[in-house]
Structures are given as C-alpha cells and as structure tokens.
C-alpha positions as MATLAB code, in Angstrom:
seq = 'XXXXXXXXXXXXXXXXXXXXXXXXXXXXXXXXXXXXXXXXXXXXXXXXXXXXXXXXXXXXXXXXXXXXXXXXXXXXXXXXXXXXXXXXXXXXXXXXXXXXXXXXXXXXXXXXXXXXXXXXXXXXXXXXXXXXXXXXXXXXXXXXXXXXXXXXXXXXXXXXXXXXXXXXXXXXXXXXXXXXXXXXXXXXXXXXXXXXXXXXXXXXXXXXXXXXXXXXXXXXXXXXXXXXXXXXXXXXXXXXXXXXXXXXXXXXXXXXXXXXXXXXXXXXXXXXXXXXXXXXXXXXXXXXXXXXXXXXXXXXXXXXXXXXXXXXXXXXXXXXXXXXXXXXXXXXXXXXXXXX';
ca = [
      -7.905    0.413   -1.994;
      -4.888   -1.202   -0.363;
      -1.331   -0.029   -1.022;
       1.894   -1.986   -0.875;
       4.671   -2.360    1.657;
       6.355    0.959    2.581;
       3.953    2.860    0.275;
       0.767    4.763    1.158;
      -2.612    5.425   -0.420;
      -1.059    8.173   -2.526;
       0.161    5.433   -4.871;
      -3.377    5.287   -6.332;
      -3.636    8.986   -7.182;
      -3.188    8.323  -10.898;
      -6.037    5.781  -10.906;
      -8.591    6.600   -8.235;
     -10.034    9.829   -9.739;
     -10.765    8.049  -13.023;
     -12.654    5.021  -11.722;
     -16.333    4.660  -12.719;
     -18.461    7.431  -11.228;
     -20.833    5.000   -9.526;
     -18.107    3.844   -7.167;
     -17.252    5.388   -3.835;
     -13.509    4.909   -3.373;
     -11.958    4.555    0.066;
      -8.163    4.450    0.261;
      -6.438    3.764    3.545;
      -2.926    4.192    4.859;
      -2.222    0.866    6.510;
      -0.823    1.059   10.076;
       2.781    2.188   10.022;
       2.417    3.807    6.589;
       1.632    7.287    5.328;
      -0.281    9.335    7.876;
      -1.479    6.345    9.918;
       0.054    5.738   13.332;
       2.767    3.192   13.983;
       1.938    0.221   16.160;
       3.217    0.639   19.739;
       6.637   -0.719   20.668;
       6.322   -4.399   21.426;
       3.544   -4.988   18.891;
       4.760   -6.583   15.679;
       3.307   -6.123   12.204;
       2.386   -9.185   10.207;
       0.780   -9.934    6.869;
      -2.368  -11.528    8.275;
      -3.326   -8.438   10.261;
      -4.338   -7.018    6.879;
      -7.420   -9.245    6.911;
      -8.447   -7.661   10.211;
      -7.830   -4.124    8.924;
     -10.137   -4.713    5.949;
     -12.798   -6.215    8.227;
     -12.665   -3.161   10.499;
     -13.066   -0.759    7.561;
     -15.991   -2.792    6.179;
     -17.693   -2.769    9.564;
     -17.119    0.974   10.047;
     -18.805    1.823    6.738;
     -21.502   -0.828    7.120;
     -20.916   -2.476    3.741;
     -22.627   -5.801    3.114;
     -20.749   -6.390   -0.125;
     -17.947   -4.385   -1.706;
     -15.059   -4.549   -4.150;
     -11.343   -4.435   -3.408;
      -8.413   -3.050   -5.350;
      -4.903   -3.658   -4.059;
      -1.294   -3.303   -5.099;
       1.634   -5.513   -4.121;
       1.368   -6.651   -0.500;
      -2.000   -4.883   -0.238;
      -3.174   -7.039   -3.138;
      -2.041  -10.106   -1.205;
      -4.040   -8.954    1.831;
      -7.085   -8.405   -0.392;
      -6.771  -11.924   -1.815;
      -6.624  -13.388    1.680;
      -9.684  -11.402    2.787;
     -11.699  -12.481   -0.255;
     -10.688  -16.075    0.489;
     -11.806  -15.855    4.126;
     -14.991  -13.849    3.471;
     -15.993  -14.839   -0.086;
     -19.622  -13.685    0.199;
     -18.631  -10.132    1.126;
     -16.381   -9.389   -1.867;
     -18.130   -8.819   -5.187;
     -15.033   -8.179   -7.279;
     -11.297   -7.964   -6.714;
      -8.611   -6.252   -8.796;
      -4.985   -6.895   -7.845;
      -2.048   -4.982   -9.330;
       1.267   -6.851   -9.433;
       0.287   -8.821   -6.308;
       2.846  -10.057   -3.802;
       2.247  -12.791   -1.242;
       5.534  -13.457    0.518;
       6.211  -17.183    0.501;
       8.511  -19.210    2.728;
       9.276  -22.884    2.333;
       7.578  -24.807    5.151;
      10.836  -26.353    6.314;
      12.328  -22.868    6.800;
       9.388  -21.219    8.580;
      10.736  -21.790   12.138;
      14.050  -20.182   11.151;
      12.324  -17.211    9.532;
      10.140  -16.639   12.609;
      13.194  -16.782   14.894;
      15.172  -14.367   12.731;
      12.259  -11.904   12.563;
      11.825  -11.910   16.341;
      15.558  -11.444   17.001;
      15.840   -8.627   14.459;
      12.780   -6.926   15.922;
      14.073   -6.980   19.506;
      17.431   -5.631   18.319;
      15.724   -2.764   16.493;
      13.617   -1.901   19.548;
      16.780   -1.684   21.695;
      18.456    0.540   19.099;
      15.446    2.879   18.967;
      15.723    3.543   22.698;
      19.329    4.658   22.280;
      19.335    6.417   18.897;
      17.251    9.475   17.982;
      15.637    9.600   14.537;
      17.801   11.066   11.811;
      16.786   12.945    8.710;
      18.175   13.819    5.308;
      17.473   16.637    2.831;
      14.299   16.120    0.842;
      16.130   15.534   -2.444;
      18.144   12.703   -0.891;
      15.014   11.147    0.606;
      13.311   11.285   -2.787;
      16.351    9.596   -4.353;
      16.183    6.796   -1.757;
      12.500    6.203   -2.488;
      13.169    6.118   -6.220;
      16.049    3.660   -5.776;
      14.228    1.341   -3.398;
      10.927    1.272   -5.276;
      12.509    1.360   -8.757;
      10.598    4.552   -9.573;
      12.193    6.477  -12.433;
       9.854    9.485  -12.316;
      10.699   12.065   -9.599;
       7.115   13.371   -9.728;
       5.807    9.892   -8.894;
       8.138    9.742   -5.882;
       6.891   13.194   -4.828;
       3.336   11.861   -4.946;
       4.211    9.100   -2.482;
       6.128   11.495   -0.238;
       3.160   13.852    0.263;
       1.932   11.334    2.842;
       5.192    9.451    3.128;
       7.594   11.884    4.812;
       7.729   14.359    7.662;
      10.054   17.187    8.580;
      12.251   16.801   11.652;
      12.545   19.507   14.291;
      14.946   19.829   17.194;
      13.761   19.482   20.766;
      14.681   22.592   22.780;
      14.193   20.867   26.124;
      17.952   20.365   26.316;
      17.807   16.633   25.643;
      19.215   17.096   22.166;
      16.598   14.839   20.595;
      15.102   15.258   17.160;
      11.379   14.776   16.846;
       9.174   14.249   13.825;
       6.824   17.098   13.014;
       3.596   15.714   11.554;
       2.871   19.129   10.009;
       6.013   19.001    7.905;
       4.337   19.378    4.552;
       1.733   21.633    3.070;
      -0.019   19.521    0.411;
      -3.127   20.824   -1.313;
      -6.029   19.960    1.065;
      -8.137   18.847   -1.893;
      -5.486   16.264   -2.778;
      -5.327   14.911    0.749;
      -9.095   14.632    1.055;
      -9.480   12.917   -2.288;
      -6.730   10.463   -1.462;
      -8.789    9.307    1.503;
     -12.322    9.385    0.079;
     -13.069   10.224   -3.552;
     -16.660   10.503   -4.696;
     -16.681   13.587   -6.893;
     -14.453   12.473   -9.764;
     -11.798   15.087   -8.979;
      -8.512   14.583  -10.820;
      -4.856   14.887   -9.937;
      -1.935   15.961  -12.089;
       0.640   13.253  -11.432;
       3.444   15.336  -12.914;
       2.728   18.577  -11.037;
       5.796   18.031   -8.876;
       5.691   21.518   -7.407;
       2.224   20.878   -5.989;
       3.142   17.689   -4.179;
       6.700   18.170   -2.973;
       6.916   19.068    0.739;
       7.332   22.742    1.525;
       9.209   24.005    4.587;
       6.925   24.320    7.576;
       7.164   26.706   10.475;
       8.707   25.191   13.571;
       6.179   23.646   15.915;
       5.855   24.376   19.605;
       9.086   23.503   21.358;
      10.974   23.094   18.074;
      13.314   25.238   16.034;
      14.472   25.306   12.438;
      17.441   23.013   11.819;
      18.971   25.075    9.054;
      18.509   22.923    5.942;
      15.196   21.095    6.301;
      15.655   17.429    7.154;
      13.026   14.784    6.490;
      12.357   11.182    7.431;
       9.904    8.626    6.077;
       6.590    8.177    7.882;
       6.570    4.425    7.207;
       7.714    2.276   10.107;
      11.031    0.550    9.232;
       9.936   -2.369   11.415;
       7.875   -3.494    8.412;
      11.068   -4.489    6.608;
      11.946   -6.840    9.451;
       8.578   -8.402   10.200;
       7.054   -8.575    6.699;
       7.957  -12.274    6.483;
       6.457  -13.036    9.889;
       3.652  -15.589    9.514;
       4.349  -15.988    5.804;
       3.081  -19.231    4.346;
       4.306  -21.651    1.731;
       2.876  -21.516   -1.779;
       0.896  -24.673   -1.023;
      -0.662  -23.067    2.062;
      -1.562  -19.916    0.138;
      -3.165  -22.085   -2.548;
      -5.462  -23.520    0.127;
      -6.725  -19.995    0.845;
      -7.043  -19.027   -2.814;
      -9.106  -22.127   -3.545;
     -11.922  -20.484   -1.543;
     -12.236  -17.448   -3.837;
     -15.688  -16.856   -5.346;
     -15.562  -13.259   -6.637;
     -14.661  -11.889  -10.033;
     -10.898  -11.381  -10.185;
      -8.642   -9.179  -12.303;
      -4.897   -9.801  -12.039;
      -2.671   -7.123  -13.613;
       0.981   -8.161  -13.771;
       3.883   -5.850  -14.630;
       6.272   -7.544  -17.038;
       9.231   -6.230  -15.009;
       7.508   -6.299  -11.616;
       7.886   -8.174   -8.359;
       6.894  -11.808   -7.978;
       5.451  -14.172   -5.377;
       8.664  -15.697   -4.063;
       9.677  -17.837   -7.041;
       8.179  -18.353  -10.510;
       6.932  -21.720   -9.291;
       5.205  -20.092   -6.297;
       3.490  -17.608   -8.610;
       2.356  -20.404  -10.933;
       0.904  -22.384   -8.013;
      -0.998  -19.334   -6.749;
      -2.388  -18.295  -10.130;
      -3.409  -21.858  -10.935;
      -5.248  -22.084   -7.606;
      -7.153  -18.913   -8.470;
      -7.977  -20.202  -11.943;
      -9.270  -23.523  -10.622;
     -11.510  -21.726   -8.148;
     -12.854  -19.055  -10.497;
     -12.585  -20.294  -14.064;
     -13.941  -17.680  -16.477;
     -14.443  -15.203  -13.619;
     -10.684  -14.635  -13.569;
      -8.893  -12.345  -16.021;
      -5.100  -11.985  -16.170;
      -3.303   -9.290  -18.164;
       0.347   -8.263  -18.373;
       1.383   -4.643  -18.937;
       4.822   -3.140  -19.636;
       6.471   -1.571  -16.622;
       7.946   -2.118  -13.194;
       6.254   -2.855   -9.882;
       4.856    0.696   -9.539;
       3.556    0.944  -13.101;
       0.128    1.999  -11.745;
       1.796    5.065  -10.202;
       4.364    5.934  -12.863;
       2.243    5.029  -15.915;
      -1.378    4.792  -14.710;
      -2.724    4.781  -18.260;
      -1.263    1.312  -18.817;
      -3.362   -0.068  -15.957;
      -6.423    2.163  -15.796;
      -8.231    0.865  -18.878;
      -8.117   -2.729  -17.631;
      -9.393   -1.742  -14.184;
     -12.201    0.498  -15.498;
     -13.409   -2.157  -17.944;
     -13.368   -4.740  -15.178;
     -15.337   -2.576  -12.743;
     -17.790   -1.466  -15.446;
     -18.802   -5.066  -16.067;
     -21.313   -6.503  -13.613;
     -22.069  -10.112  -14.554;
     -21.596   -9.156  -18.173;
     -23.707   -5.980  -17.959;
     -22.800   -2.327  -17.563;
     -22.991   -1.286  -13.927;
     -22.082    2.407  -14.121;
     -25.247    3.328  -12.244;
     -24.716    0.827   -9.436;
     -23.478    2.270   -6.162;
     -20.549    0.109   -5.056;
     -17.922    0.565   -2.397;
     -14.349    0.033   -3.413;
     -11.900   -0.439   -0.582;
      -8.222    0.144   -1.604;
      -5.182   -1.178    0.091;
      -1.106   -1.291   -1.139;
       2.979   -2.979   -0.435;
];
C-alpha cells in the first residue's frame, strides 16, 4: 500500500485491517515520510523514484505477481509501476489518485525553479536548527494542510508522522529530533507495517494514538512544554514537481496498463492538474483496459479513506474479492500499499 505526499502508511489504518483475509498487506513509509529515513543532503526526491521503491519491495519479498493499493501521489506511483511492469501487477486500486502534470512548454522552467529552491533550502538547513511546536498546534497544521476535519484522523497520521524535539546539552544550543518521541501501541505499529491477522484499529481512539511525552534521550533534556516536528521531509514540497510530465506523456504510460483497475474518486478531492488532464488520463486507462476498469465517486475530501473509511472500504473489498469474476477469498495474494 502506497500513501500520499507528506502522509505515511498510517493513512490506511481504517482500511487495511478489513481487507479480505487471504491477502497479506504490506504498507510502507516512503523515503522522507513517517518512520523512514530522509534522503541524504544533495539527493533530491522525485516522482519516478516511486517505481524503483515498489520494485525493491517486490524483489525483497520475492513476489512474482501482486496487487497494489495507493492513495494520492502513491496511487500515481502505483499506476506508473503497473504501466512499466504490466505482467507483475494483477490488480490495482487507486484512491483519489494524483499525478502532477506540467505543460511541456513549462517543464524547463519548473525544473530550474525546483533546483534553485532545493539549493536554497539546503543552505538554510545548515544555518537554522529544527524548530518545534506544541503537539496541538502541529495537529492543527496537519488538519489545515490536508483538509482533515477529524482530530482523531490527524492523530492517526501523527503516530508515525511526528517526533519530539530535545535540546542538545553539548553547548551548541542545537535542537535535535528524538525518534523515540511517541509511545504508540506496539500492536498498532506492527500492523501498520505488515497485517496478516485481521487485527482492527479504532480510528477514533484518539488517546491511544496521540503522542505521549517521552523521557529525554541520552544527551538531551526536557524542554519544558513538549515540542514536536513532522517526520516528513519538507524537501518533498519543493521537488514534488521535479520530472513531472504532461498529461499527454502520462497517457503514453497509462496506455500500457493490463491489470484490473479500480479508481475511487472523492467528489471534493484533489485532481490531476486540471480537469482536462484528469479526463485525458482516465480516458487513456479506459482505452487500455475497457471493462477491466471500474470508476466510482464517493462523498468526501482527499483523505476520505482515512476520515470516513466506510465510504471506500466496500468498493475496495468487492474489487479485491473478485478474481476474473470469481471469488478469490482463499487465494494468497500480496498487496503492496503506497500514499501522497
């Protein structure tokens, strides 16, 4: 399962435990998200690296064929992978997919602007220590940015999406991020990474997912009020358009799709650049797949699968339960998840 930009695999906690029992579900925090490491300074993120990440996970687990479920930018990565490796992907479910489009005539300008913004951010990082805010303020920022109205849903993302800051007592006056800033239920963390036992999560149990104050780590001291920062790398916001294609170029990829495809769109969600770009992409998928493609629209915003999983879950379960028109509950399949 593949999450979206600035999210983490916790965004699937309302869906993953309820998928068909015959599926082994692997959710990953993409690099620079959640509990995964950031790329080193000087190495830029880009959309097409997602194809490589999926290939590495497939190779690690030794899958010959598997299914993908992705949200937002993770859905876009999944679509690209299924286009490049059509024989490996049996089925693909994408939730409010986003594939960032740039008009071909503007691509040189976008690349230049991304590179300049990235170098400026790298210079600033060398001079400015990380700063934190109280947890409640960080939650508010996540809710505002992601248009999430439910505080419990934001807490779910922040289990893997924030860390507590500690002071450095070496005399340098720096603030460092403590990776042990939260104390989530170990069962939740394990299931978010690899769920095979059908365990369930209570999306609205805010007290069980909100970060709790942690003891100061070695070399660190309490800062008074606990301060937190996001674990996602802000560089993503600068370089997300790097190597973006035009709608016509994306359509060339999507024309190679061969797997069964479910597209779940939120009626108040994000879109692929412009309405015309979205139409071009969906038409390319339909031409390639015909009756193998199903498109549904559900009420909600871009994170409807997190805030109102019941609106999405039935469509996904029915899609996965159907194997060439037959029930496949007893088939052992691997589902890789990735998100925006």
